[in-house]
PDB file of N, CA, C and O in Angstrom, chain B, residues numbered from 101:
ATOM      1  N   MET B 101     -39.210   6.832-248.234  1.00  0.00           N
ATOM      2  CA  MET B 101     -37.873   6.308-248.422  1.00  0.00           C
ATOM      3  C   MET B 101     -37.370   6.681-249.810  1.00  0.00           C
ATOM      4  O   MET B 101     -38.126   6.808-250.773  1.00  0.00           O
ATOM      5  N   THR B 102     -36.068   6.847-249.857  1.00  0.00           N
ATOM      6  CA  THR B 102     -35.455   7.133-251.152  1.00  0.00           C
ATOM      7  C   THR B 102     -35.113   5.833-251.840  1.00  0.00           C
ATOM      8  O   THR B 102     -35.252   4.757-251.259  1.00  0.00           O
ATOM      9  N   GLY B 103     -34.666   5.930-253.072  1.00  0.00           N
ATOM     10  CA  GLY B 103     -34.279   4.738-253.829  1.00  0.00           C
ATOM     11  C   GLY B 103     -33.142   3.992-253.159  1.00  0.00           C
ATOM     12  O   GLY B 103     -33.117   2.761-253.147  1.00  0.00           O
ATOM     13  N   THR B 104     -32.203   4.738-252.603  1.00  0.00           N
ATOM     14  CA  THR B 104     -31.056   4.125-251.934  1.00  0.00           C
ATOM     15  C   THR B 104     -31.504   3.387-250.680  1.00  0.00           C
ATOM     16  O   THR B 104     -31.033   2.286-250.395  1.00  0.00           O
ATOM     17  N   GLU B 105     -32.419   4.003-249.933  1.00  0.00           N
ATOM     18  CA  GLU B 105     -32.923   3.357-248.724  1.00  0.00           C
ATOM     19  C   GLU B 105     -33.698   2.094-249.073  1.00  0.00           C
ATOM     20  O   GLU B 105     -33.612   1.096-248.358  1.00  0.00           O
ATOM     21  N   ASP B 106     -34.447   2.130-250.156  1.00  0.00           N
ATOM     22  CA  ASP B 106     -35.187   0.935-250.613  1.00  0.00           C
ATOM     23  C   ASP B 106     -34.223  -0.194-250.963  1.00  0.00           C
ATOM     24  O   ASP B 106     -34.443  -1.350-250.601  1.00  0.00           O
ATOM     25  N   LYS B 107     -33.160   0.153-251.667  1.00  0.00           N
ATOM     26  CA  LYS B 107     -32.169  -0.866-252.040  1.00  0.00           C
ATOM     27  C   LYS B 107     -31.497  -1.458-250.800  1.00  0.00           C
ATOM     28  O   LYS B 107     -31.293  -2.669-250.717  1.00  0.00           O
ATOM     29  N   LEU B 108     -31.155  -0.599-249.841  1.00  0.00           N
ATOM     30  CA  LEU B 108     -30.542  -1.076-248.602  1.00  0.00           C
ATOM     31  C   LEU B 108     -31.506  -1.985-247.844  1.00  0.00           C
ATOM     32  O   LEU B 108     -31.100  -3.010-247.296  1.00  0.00           O
ATOM     33  N   GLN B 109     -32.777  -1.606-247.815  1.00  0.00           N
ATOM     34  CA  GLN B 109     -33.785  -2.417-247.128  1.00  0.00           C
ATOM     35  C   GLN B 109     -33.939  -3.777-247.815  1.00  0.00           C
ATOM     36  O   GLN B 109     -34.077  -4.802-247.147  1.00  0.00           O
ATOM     37  N   GLN B 110     -33.916  -3.782-249.137  1.00  0.00           N
ATOM     38  CA  GLN B 110     -34.022  -5.029-249.892  1.00  0.00           C
ATOM     39  C   GLN B 110     -32.814  -5.930-249.612  1.00  0.00           C
ATOM     40  O   GLN B 110     -32.956  -7.138-249.423  1.00  0.00           O
ATOM     41  N   ARG B 111     -31.641  -5.326-249.590  1.00  0.00           N
ATOM     42  CA  ARG B 111     -30.424  -6.100-249.314  1.00  0.00           C
ATOM     43  C   ARG B 111     -30.449  -6.673-247.897  1.00  0.00           C
ATOM     44  O   ARG B 111     -30.047  -7.813-247.666  1.00  0.00           O
ATOM     45  N   LEU B 112     -30.926  -5.864-246.961  1.00  0.00           N
ATOM     46  CA  LEU B 112     -31.023  -6.318-245.578  1.00  0.00           C
ATOM     47  C   LEU B 112     -32.005  -7.487-245.476  1.00  0.00           C
ATOM     48  O   LEU B 112     -31.732  -8.474-244.793  1.00  0.00           O
ATOM     49  N   THR B 113     -33.130  -7.374-246.147  1.00  0.00           N
ATOM     50  CA  THR B 113     -34.123  -8.442-246.151  1.00  0.00           C
ATOM     51  C   THR B 113     -33.544  -9.704-246.786  1.00  0.00           C
ATOM     52  O   THR B 113     -33.755 -10.805-246.276  1.00  0.00           O
ATOM     53  N   MET B 114     -32.813  -9.553-247.899  1.00  0.00           N
ATOM     54  CA  MET B 114     -32.191 -10.693-248.558  1.00  0.00           C
ATOM     55  C   MET B 114     -31.143 -11.336-247.647  1.00  0.00           C
ATOM     56  O   MET B 114     -31.048 -12.561-247.572  1.00  0.00           O
ATOM     57  N   SER B 115     -30.361 -10.507-246.957  1.00  0.00           N
ATOM     58  CA  SER B 115     -29.342 -11.028-246.044  1.00  0.00           C
ATOM     59  C   SER B 115     -29.982 -11.821-244.919  1.00  0.00           C
ATOM     60  O   SER B 115     -29.480 -12.880-244.541  1.00  0.00           O
ATOM     61  N   LYS B 116     -31.094 -11.315-244.378  1.00  0.00           N
ATOM     62  CA  LYS B 116     -31.785 -12.029-243.309  1.00  0.00           C
ATOM     63  C   LYS B 116     -32.319 -13.362-243.822  1.00  0.00           C
ATOM     64  O   LYS B 116     -32.237 -14.375-243.128  1.00  0.00           O
ATOM     65  N   THR B 117     -32.860 -13.362-245.024  1.00  0.00           N
ATOM     66  CA  THR B 117     -33.381 -14.593-245.616  1.00  0.00           C
ATOM     67  C   THR B 117     -32.254 -15.586-245.859  1.00  0.00           C
ATOM     68  O   THR B 117     -32.391 -16.771-245.553  1.00  0.00           O
ATOM     69  N   GLU B 118     -31.149 -15.113-246.405  1.00  0.00           N
ATOM     70  CA  GLU B 118     -29.995 -15.984-246.648  1.00  0.00           C
ATOM     71  C   GLU B 118     -29.441 -16.535-245.339  1.00  0.00           C
ATOM     72  O   GLU B 118     -29.061 -17.703-245.265  1.00  0.00           O
ATOM     73  N   SER B 119     -29.396 -15.695-244.310  1.00  0.00           N
ATOM     74  CA  SER B 119     -28.916 -16.141-242.999  1.00  0.00           C
ATOM     75  C   SER B 119     -29.830 -17.222-242.433  1.00  0.00           C
ATOM     76  O   SER B 119     -29.361 -18.218-241.881  1.00  0.00           O
ATOM     77  N   LYS B 120     -31.136 -17.019-242.574  1.00  0.00           N
ATOM     78  CA  LYS B 120     -32.106 -18.001-242.088  1.00  0.00           C
ATOM     79  C   LYS B 120     -31.945 -19.320-242.843  1.00  0.00           C
ATOM     80  O   LYS B 120     -31.948 -20.393-242.239  1.00  0.00           O
ATOM     81  N   ASP B 121     -31.805 -19.234-244.163  1.00  0.00           N
ATOM     82  CA  ASP B 121     -31.616 -20.442-244.979  1.00  0.00           C
ATOM     83  C   ASP B 121     -30.337 -21.175-244.584  1.00  0.00           C
ATOM     84  O   ASP B 121     -30.317 -22.401-244.484  1.00  0.00           O
ATOM     85  N   MET B 122     -29.276 -20.410-244.363  1.00  0.00           N
ATOM     86  CA  MET B 122     -27.999 -21.015-243.995  1.00  0.00           C
ATOM     87  C   MET B 122     -28.103 -21.672-242.619  1.00  0.00           C
ATOM     88  O   MET B 122     -27.583 -22.766-242.403  1.00  0.00           O
ATOM     89  N   LYS B 123     -28.776 -20.996-241.699  1.00  0.00           N
ATOM     90  CA  LYS B 123     -28.953 -21.548-240.355  1.00  0.00           C
ATOM     91  C   LYS B 123     -29.732 -22.855-240.428  1.00  0.00           C
ATOM     92  O   LYS B 123     -29.358 -23.834-239.782  1.00  0.00           O
ATOM     93  N   GLU B 124     -30.809 -22.882-241.207  1.00  0.00           N
ATOM     94  CA  GLU B 124     -31.603 -24.101-241.352  1.00  0.00           C
ATOM     95  C   GLU B 124     -30.784 -25.225-241.994  1.00  0.00           C
ATOM     96  O   GLU B 124     -30.886 -26.381-241.585  1.00  0.00           O
ATOM     97  N   ALA B 125     -29.981 -24.887-242.987  1.00  0.00           N
ATOM     98  CA  ALA B 125     -29.140 -25.885-243.648  1.00  0.00           C
ATOM     99  C   ALA B 125     -28.106 -26.445-242.667  1.00  0.00           C
ATOM    100  O   ALA B 125     -27.851 -27.649-242.648  1.00  0.00           O
ATOM    101  N   MET B 126     -27.520 -25.576-241.861  1.00  0.00           N
ATOM    102  CA  MET B 126     -26.526 -26.020-240.881  1.00  0.00           C
ATOM    103  C   MET B 126     -27.169 -26.905-239.815  1.00  0.00           C
ATOM    104  O   MET B 126     -26.593 -27.918-239.417  1.00  0.00           O
ATOM    105  N   GLU B 127     -28.356 -26.528-239.356  1.00  0.00           N
ATOM    106  CA  GLU B 127     -29.044 -27.333-238.351  1.00  0.00           C
ATOM    107  C   GLU B 127     -29.376 -28.716-238.912  1.00  0.00           C
ATOM    108  O   GLU B 127     -29.223 -29.724-238.221  1.00  0.00           O
ATOM    109  N   GLU B 128     -29.824 -28.759-240.155  1.00  0.00           N
ATOM    110  CA  GLU B 128     -30.134 -30.029-240.806  1.00  0.00           C
ATOM    111  C   GLU B 128     -28.872 -30.890-240.951  1.00  0.00           C
ATOM    112  O   GLU B 128     -28.896 -32.097-240.706  1.00  0.00           O
ATOM    113  N   THR B 129     -27.790 -30.255-241.347  1.00  0.00           N
ATOM    114  CA  THR B 129     -26.520 -30.973-241.491  1.00  0.00           C
ATOM    115  C   THR B 129     -26.056 -31.514-240.142  1.00  0.00           C
ATOM    116  O   THR B 129     -25.614 -32.659-240.050  1.00  0.00           O
ATOM    117  N   MET B 130     -26.152 -30.707-239.113  1.00  0.00           N
ATOM    118  CA  MET B 130     -25.728 -31.151-237.782  1.00  0.00           C
ATOM    119  C   MET B 130     -26.599 -32.304-237.287  1.00  0.00           C
ATOM    120  O   MET B 130     -26.095 -33.218-236.634  1.00  0.00           O
ATOM    121  N   GLN B 131     -27.891 -32.275-237.584  1.00  0.00           N
ATOM    122  CA  GLN B 131     -28.769 -33.377-237.189  1.00  0.00           C
ATOM    123  C   GLN B 131     -28.376 -34.666-237.910  1.00  0.00           C
ATOM    124  O   GLN B 131     -28.375 -35.742-237.311  1.00  0.00           O
ATOM    125  N   ARG B 132     -28.042 -34.555-239.195  1.00  0.00           N
ATOM    126  CA  ARG B 132     -27.598 -35.749-239.947  1.00  0.00           C
ATOM    127  C   ARG B 132     -26.293 -36.287-239.375  1.00  0.00           C
ATOM    128  O   ARG B 132     -26.140 -37.496-239.203  1.00  0.00           O
ATOM    129  N   VAL B 133     -25.354 -35.394-239.082  1.00  0.00           N
ATOM    130  CA  VAL B 133     -24.070 -35.809-238.515  1.00  0.00           C
ATOM    131  C   VAL B 133     -24.297 -36.479-237.156  1.00  0.00           C
ATOM    132  O   VAL B 133     -23.694 -37.510-236.860  1.00  0.00           O
ATOM    133  N   GLN B 134     -25.161 -35.893-236.342  1.00  0.00           N
ATOM    134  CA  GLN B 134     -25.452 -36.467-235.031  1.00  0.00           C
ATOM    135  C   GLN B 134     -26.085 -37.852-235.181  1.00  0.00           C
ATOM    136  O   GLN B 134     -25.752 -38.771-234.431  1.00  0.00           O
ATOM    137  N   GLY B 135     -26.984 -38.002-236.133  1.00  0.00           N
ATOM    138  CA  GLY B 135     -27.607 -39.302-236.376  1.00  0.00           C
ATOM    139  C   GLY B 135     -26.594 -40.344-236.809  1.00  0.00           C
ATOM    140  O   GLY B 135     -26.629 -41.483-236.343  1.00  0.00           O
ATOM    141  N   ARG B 136     -25.702 -39.962-237.691  1.00  0.00           N
ATOM    142  CA  ARG B 136     -24.651 -40.894-238.137  1.00  0.00           C
ATOM    143  C   ARG B 136     -23.722 -41.265-236.990  1.00  0.00           C
ATOM    144  O   ARG B 136     -23.355 -42.429-236.826  1.00  0.00           O
ATOM    145  N   PHE B 137     -23.346 -40.269-236.202  1.00  0.00           N
ATOM    146  CA  PHE B 137     -22.475 -40.510-235.059  1.00  0.00           C
ATOM    147  C   PHE B 137     -23.143 -41.466-234.072  1.00  0.00           C
ATOM    148  O   PHE B 137     -22.503 -42.376-233.545  1.00  0.00           O
ATOM    149  N   GLN B 138     -24.438 -41.251-233.827  1.00  0.00           N
ATOM    150  CA  GLN B 138     -25.182 -42.122-232.920  1.00  0.00           C
ATOM    151  C   GLN B 138     -25.199 -43.552-233.448  1.00  0.00           C
ATOM    152  O   GLN B 138     -25.004 -44.500-232.687  1.00  0.00           O
ATOM    153  N   GLY B 139     -25.432 -43.708-234.747  1.00  0.00           N
ATOM    154  CA  GLY B 139     -25.445 -45.038-235.351  1.00  0.00           C
ATOM    155  C   GLY B 139     -24.105 -45.732-235.239  1.00  0.00           C
ATOM    156  O   GLY B 139     -24.038 -46.916-234.910  1.00  0.00           O
ATOM    157  N   ILE B 140     -23.049 -45.007-235.509  1.00  0.00           N
ATOM    158  CA  ILE B 140     -21.698 -45.569-235.414  1.00  0.00           C
ATOM    159  C   ILE B 140     -21.380 -45.930-233.969  1.00  0.00           C
ATOM    160  O   ILE B 140     -20.775 -46.970-233.709  1.00  0.00           O
ATOM    161  N   SER B 141     -21.780 -45.085-233.036  1.00  0.00           N
ATOM    162  CA  SER B 141     -21.536 -45.363-231.617  1.00  0.00           C
ATOM    163  C   SER B 141     -22.245 -46.635-231.181  1.00  0.00           C
ATOM    164  O   SER B 141     -21.683 -47.442-230.441  1.00  0.00           O
ATOM    165  N   GLU B 142     -23.483 -46.816-231.641  1.00  0.00           N
ATOM    166  CA  GLU B 142     -24.235 -48.012-231.283  1.00  0.00           C
ATOM    167  C   GLU B 142     -23.594 -49.261-231.881  1.00  0.00           C
ATOM    168  O   GLU B 142     -23.520 -50.299-231.223  1.00  0.00           O
ATOM    169  N   GLN B 143     -23.133 -49.163-233.121  1.00  0.00           N
ATOM    170  CA  GLN B 143     -22.457 -50.303-233.748  1.00  0.00           C
ATOM    171  C   GLN B 143     -21.174 -50.654-233.000  1.00  0.00           C
ATOM    172  O   GLN B 143     -20.885 -51.827-232.764  1.00  0.00           O
ATOM    173  N   LEU B 144     -20.418 -49.640-232.635  1.00  0.00           N
ATOM    174  CA  LEU B 144     -19.162 -49.868-231.918  1.00  0.00           C
ATOM    175  C   LEU B 144     -19.417 -50.515-230.561  1.00  0.00           C
ATOM    176  O   LEU B 144     -18.720 -51.451-230.167  1.00  0.00           O
ATOM    177  N   GLU B 145     -20.415 -50.010-229.858  1.00  0.00           N
ATOM    178  CA  GLU B 145     -20.747 -50.586-228.553  1.00  0.00           C
ATOM    179  C   GLU B 145     -21.166 -52.051-228.696  1.00  0.00           C
ATOM    180  O   GLU B 145     -20.770 -52.896-227.894  1.00  0.00           O
ATOM    181  N   SER B 146     -21.958 -52.340-229.707  1.00  0.00           N
ATOM    182  CA  SER B 146     -22.394 -53.720-229.952  1.00  0.00           C
ATOM    183  C   SER B 146     -21.213 -54.630-230.259  1.00  0.00           C
ATOM    184  O   SER B 146     -21.125 -55.741-229.736  1.00  0.00           O
ATOM    185  N   ARG B 147     -20.317 -54.164-231.099  1.00  0.00           N
ATOM    186  CA  ARG B 147     -19.147 -54.976-231.455  1.00  0.00           C
ATOM    187  C   ARG B 147     -18.221 -55.189-230.267  1.00  0.00           C
ATOM    188  O   ARG B 147     -17.647 -56.267-230.112  1.00  0.00           O
ATOM    189  N   LEU B 148     -18.074 -54.172-229.432  1.00  0.00           N
ATOM    190  CA  LEU B 148     -17.232 -54.325-228.235  1.00  0.00           C
ATOM    191  C   LEU B 148     -17.850 -55.325-227.271  1.00  0.00           C
ATOM    192  O   LEU B 148     -17.141 -56.111-226.644  1.00  0.00           O
ATOM    193  N   THR B 149     -19.173 -55.294-227.156  1.00  0.00           N
ATOM    194  CA  THR B 149     -19.858 -56.260-226.297  1.00  0.00           C
ATOM    195  C   THR B 149     -19.661 -57.674-226.831  1.00  0.00           C
ATOM    196  O   THR B 149     -19.390 -58.600-226.066  1.00  0.00           O
ATOM    197  N   GLN B 150     -19.799 -57.837-228.141  1.00  0.00           N
ATOM    198  CA  GLN B 150     -19.573 -59.153-228.757  1.00  0.00           C
ATOM    199  C   GLN B 150     -18.137 -59.619-228.523  1.00  0.00           C
ATOM    200  O   GLN B 150     -17.897 -60.785-228.211  1.00  0.00           O
ATOM    201  N   MET B 151     -17.198 -58.710-228.675  1.00  0.00           N
ATOM    202  CA  MET B 151     -15.794 -59.058-228.483  1.00  0.00           C
ATOM    203  C   MET B 151     -15.546 -59.479-227.037  1.00  0.00           C
ATOM    204  O   MET B 151     -14.823 -60.443-226.785  1.00  0.00           O
ATOM    205  N   GLY B 152     -16.139 -58.762-226.094  1.00  0.00           N
ATOM    206  CA  GLY B 152     -15.994 -59.125-224.680  1.00  0.00           C
ATOM    207  C   GLY B 152     -16.537 -60.511-224.397  1.00  0.00           C
ATOM    208  O   GLY B 152     -15.934 -61.289-223.658  1.00  0.00           O
ATOM    209  N   THR B 153     -17.693 -60.815-224.999  1.00  0.00           N
ATOM    210  CA  THR B 153     -18.286 -62.141-224.825  1.00  0.00           C
ATOM    211  C   THR B 153     -17.383 -63.215-225.412  1.00  0.00           C
ATOM    212  O   THR B 153     -17.197 -64.270-224.804  1.00  0.00           O
ATOM    213  N   ARG B 154     -16.830 -62.961-226.566  1.00  0.00           N
ATOM    214  CA  ARG B 154     -15.936 -63.935-227.199  1.00  0.00           C
ATOM    215  C   ARG B 154     -14.672 -64.152-226.364  1.00  0.00           C
ATOM    216  O   ARG B 154     -14.197 -65.281-226.236  1.00  0.00           O
ATOM    217  N   ILE B 155     -14.135 -63.087-225.804  1.00  0.00           N
ATOM    218  CA  ILE B 155     -12.935 -63.211-224.963  1.00  0.00           C
ATOM    219  C   ILE B 155     -13.264 -64.024-223.722  1.00  0.00           C
ATOM    220  O   ILE B 155     -12.485 -64.888-223.321  1.00  0.00           O
ATOM    221  N   ASP B 156     -14.429 -63.749-223.104  1.00  0.00           N
ATOM    222  CA  ASP B 156     -14.837 -64.529-221.928  1.00  0.00           C
ATOM    223  C   ASP B 156     -14.959 -66.007-222.279  1.00  0.00           C
ATOM    224  O   ASP B 156     -14.504 -66.869-221.528  1.00  0.00           O
ATOM    225  N   ASP B 157     -15.575 -66.297-223.424  1.00  0.00           N
ATOM    226  CA  ASP B 157     -15.709 -67.692-223.868  1.00  0.00           C
ATOM    227  C   ASP B 157     -14.343 -68.327-224.109  1.00  0.00           C
ATOM    228  O   ASP B 157     -14.112 -69.476-223.734  1.00  0.00           O
ATOM    229  N   LEU B 158     -13.451 -67.584-224.727  1.00  0.00           N
ATOM    230  CA  LEU B 158     -12.111 -68.095-225.001  1.00  0.00           C
ATOM    231  C   LEU B 158     -11.371 -68.399-223.699  1.00  0.00           C
ATOM    232  O   LEU B 158     -10.724 -69.439-223.581  1.00  0.00           O
ATOM    233  N   GLU B 159     -11.462 -67.499-222.725  1.00  0.00           N
ATOM    234  CA  GLU B 159     -10.809 -67.727-221.434  1.00  0.00           C
ATOM    235  C   GLU B 159     -11.366 -68.982-220.763  1.00  0.00           C
ATOM    236  O   GLU B 159     -10.617 -69.773-220.190  1.00  0.00           O
ATOM    237  N   LYS B 160     -12.685 -69.156-220.838  1.00  0.00           N
ATOM    238  CA  LYS B 160     -13.304 -70.339-220.241  1.00  0.00           C
ATOM    239  C   LYS B 160     -12.830 -71.604-220.955  1.00  0.00           C
ATOM    240  O   LYS B 160     -12.508 -72.598-220.304  1.00  0.00           O
ATOM    241  N   ASN B 161     -12.786 -71.575-222.273  1.00  0.00           N
ATOM    242  CA  ASN B 161     -12.337 -72.740-223.034  1.00  0.00           C
ATOM    243  C   ASN B 161     -10.883 -73.093-222.724  1.00  0.00           C
ATOM    244  O   ASN B 161     -10.547 -74.268-222.573  1.00  0.00           O
ATOM    245  N   VAL B 162     -10.033 -72.093-222.630  1.00  0.00           N
ATOM    246  CA  VAL B 162      -8.620 -72.331-222.303  1.00  0.00           C
ATOM    247  C   VAL B 162      -8.511 -72.926-220.903  1.00  0.00           C
ATOM    248  O   VAL B 162      -7.745 -73.862-220.674  1.00  0.00           O
ATOM    249  N   SER B 163      -9.274 -72.381-219.981  1.00  0.00           N
ATOM    250  CA  SER B 163      -9.257 -72.900-218.608  1.00  0.00           C
ATOM    251  C   SER B 163      -9.735 -74.346-218.573  1.00  0.00           C
ATOM    252  O   SER B 163      -9.145 -75.183-217.890  1.00  0.00           O
ATOM    253  N   ASP B 164     -10.810 -74.640-219.313  1.00  0.00           N
ATOM    254  CA  ASP B 164     -11.317 -76.017-219.374  1.00  0.00           C
ATOM    255  C   ASP B 164     -10.274 -76.955-219.968  1.00  0.00           C
ATOM    256  O   ASP B 164     -10.069 -78.061-219.467  1.00  0.00           O
ATOM    257  N   LEU B 165      -9.617 -76.514-221.031  1.00  0.00           N
ATOM    258  CA  LEU B 165      -8.576 -77.350-221.657  1.00  0.00           C
ATOM    259  C   LEU B 165      -7.412 -77.594-220.706  1.00  0.00           C
ATOM    260  O   LEU B 165      -6.873 -78.698-220.640  1.00  0.00           O
ATOM    261  N   MET B 166      -7.036 -76.567-219.980  1.00  0.00           N
ATOM    262  CA  MET B 166      -5.937 -76.727-219.022  1.00  0.00           C
ATOM    263  C   MET B 166      -6.331 -77.705-217.926  1.00  0.00           C
ATOM    264  O   MET B 166      -5.522 -78.525-217.491  1.00  0.00           O
ATOM    265  N   THR B 167      -7.576 -77.612-217.486  1.00  0.00           N
ATOM    266  CA  THR B 167      -8.058 -78.530-216.452  1.00  0.00           C
ATOM    267  C   THR B 167      -8.065 -79.960-216.992  1.00  0.00           C
ATOM    268  O   THR B 167      -7.633 -80.888-216.307  1.00  0.00           O
ATOM    269  N   GLN B 168      -8.550 -80.135-218.207  1.00  0.00           N
ATOM    270  CA  GLN B 168      -8.584 -81.468-218.822  1.00  0.00           C
ATOM    271  C   GLN B 168      -7.180 -82.043-218.996  1.00  0.00           C
ATOM    272  O   GLN B 168      -6.979 -83.250-218.861  1.00  0.00           O
ATOM    273  N   ALA B 169      -6.235 -81.201-219.288  1.00  0.00           N
ATOM    274  CA  ALA B 169      -4.862 -81.667-219.518  1.00  0.00           C
ATOM    275  C   ALA B 169      -4.088 -81.816-218.203  1.00  0.00           C
ATOM    276  O   ALA B 169      -2.953 -82.291-218.204  1.00  0.00           O
ATOM    277  N   GLY B 170      -4.695 -81.416-217.095  1.00  0.00           N
ATOM    278  CA  GLY B 170      -4.019 -81.537-215.797  1.00  0.00           C
ATOM    279  C   GLY B 170      -2.997 -80.431-215.587  1.00  0.00           C
ATOM    280  O   GLY B 170      -2.211 -80.501-214.641  1.00  0.00           O
ATOM    281  N   MET B 171      -2.985 -79.422-216.431  1.00  0.00           N
ATOM    282  CA  MET B 171      -1.991 -78.345-216.330  1.00  0.00           C
ATOM    283  C   MET B 171      -2.311 -77.398-215.198  1.00  0.00           C
ATOM    284  O   MET B 171      -1.399 -76.788-214.640  1.00  0.00           O
ATOM    285  N   GLU B 172      -3.570 -77.252-214.841  1.00  0.00           N
ATOM    286  CA  GLU B 172      -3.927 -76.308-213.806  1.00  0.00           C
ATOM    287  C   GLU B 172      -3.339 -76.748-212.479  1.00  0.00           C
ATOM    288  O   GLU B 172      -2.855 -75.919-211.710  1.00  0.00           O
ATOM    289  N   GLU B 173      -3.376 -78.051-212.202  1.00  0.00           N
ATOM    290  CA  GLU B 173      -2.804 -78.562-210.965  1.00  0.00           C
ATOM    291  C   GLU B 173      -1.302 -78.329-210.926  1.00  0.00           C
ATOM    292  O   GLU B 173      -0.747 -77.995-209.879  1.00  0.00           O
ATOM    293  N   GLN B 174      -0.639 -78.506-212.079  1.00  0.00           N
ATOM    294  CA  GLN B 174       0.810 -78.275-212.141  1.00  0.00           C
ATOM    295  C   GLN B 174       1.128 -76.804-211.934  1.00  0.00           C
ATOM    296  O   GLN B 174       2.087 -76.470-211.239  1.00  0.00           O
ATOM    297  N   ALA B 175       0.323 -75.908-212.537  1.00  0.00           N
ATOM    298  CA  ALA B 175       0.567 -74.476-212.398  1.00  0.00           C
ATOM    299  C   ALA B 175       0.347 -74.040-210.962  1.00  0.00           C
ATOM    300  O   ALA B 175       1.060 -73.161-210.477  1.00  0.00           O
ATOM    301  N   VAL B 176      -0.617 -74.624-210.266  1.00  0.00           N
ATOM    302  CA  VAL B 176      -0.897 -74.248-208.878  1.00  0.00           C
ATOM    303  C   VAL B 176       0.196 -74.763-207.956  1.00  0.00           C
ATOM    304  O   VAL B 176       0.558 -74.080-206.997  1.00  0.00           O
ATOM    305  N   SER B 177       0.727 -75.944-208.219  1.00  0.00           N
ATOM    306  CA  SER B 177       1.736 -76.529-207.339  1.00  0.00           C
ATOM    307  C   SER B 177       3.103 -75.898-207.473  1.00  0.00           C
ATOM    308  O   SER B 177       3.959 -76.124-206.618  1.00  0.00           O
ATOM    309  N   LYS B 178       3.343 -75.115-208.511  1.00  0.00           N
ATOM    310  CA  LYS B 178       4.657 -74.495-208.710  1.00  0.00           C
ATOM    311  C   LYS B 178       4.875 -73.376-207.790  1.00  0.00           C
ATOM    312  O   LYS B 178       5.931 -72.745-207.825  1.00  0.00           O
TER     313      LYS B 178
END
């Protein structure tokens, strides 16, 4: 090989190494992003479940209060 071919080979080797490093960095970044997204999704699902439970409890309490106040019978008779 000539000096020019050696330099080209070195540059090619460096480019492959840089590409590999960049690929590994991107894969690591994507794994971190996926982990964060998964965590946020789980938190959101948990909070929505809690909210649903609270709404169900609120509906039951309102219904009980209406029954205690005799309003349910009035609403049905209308």
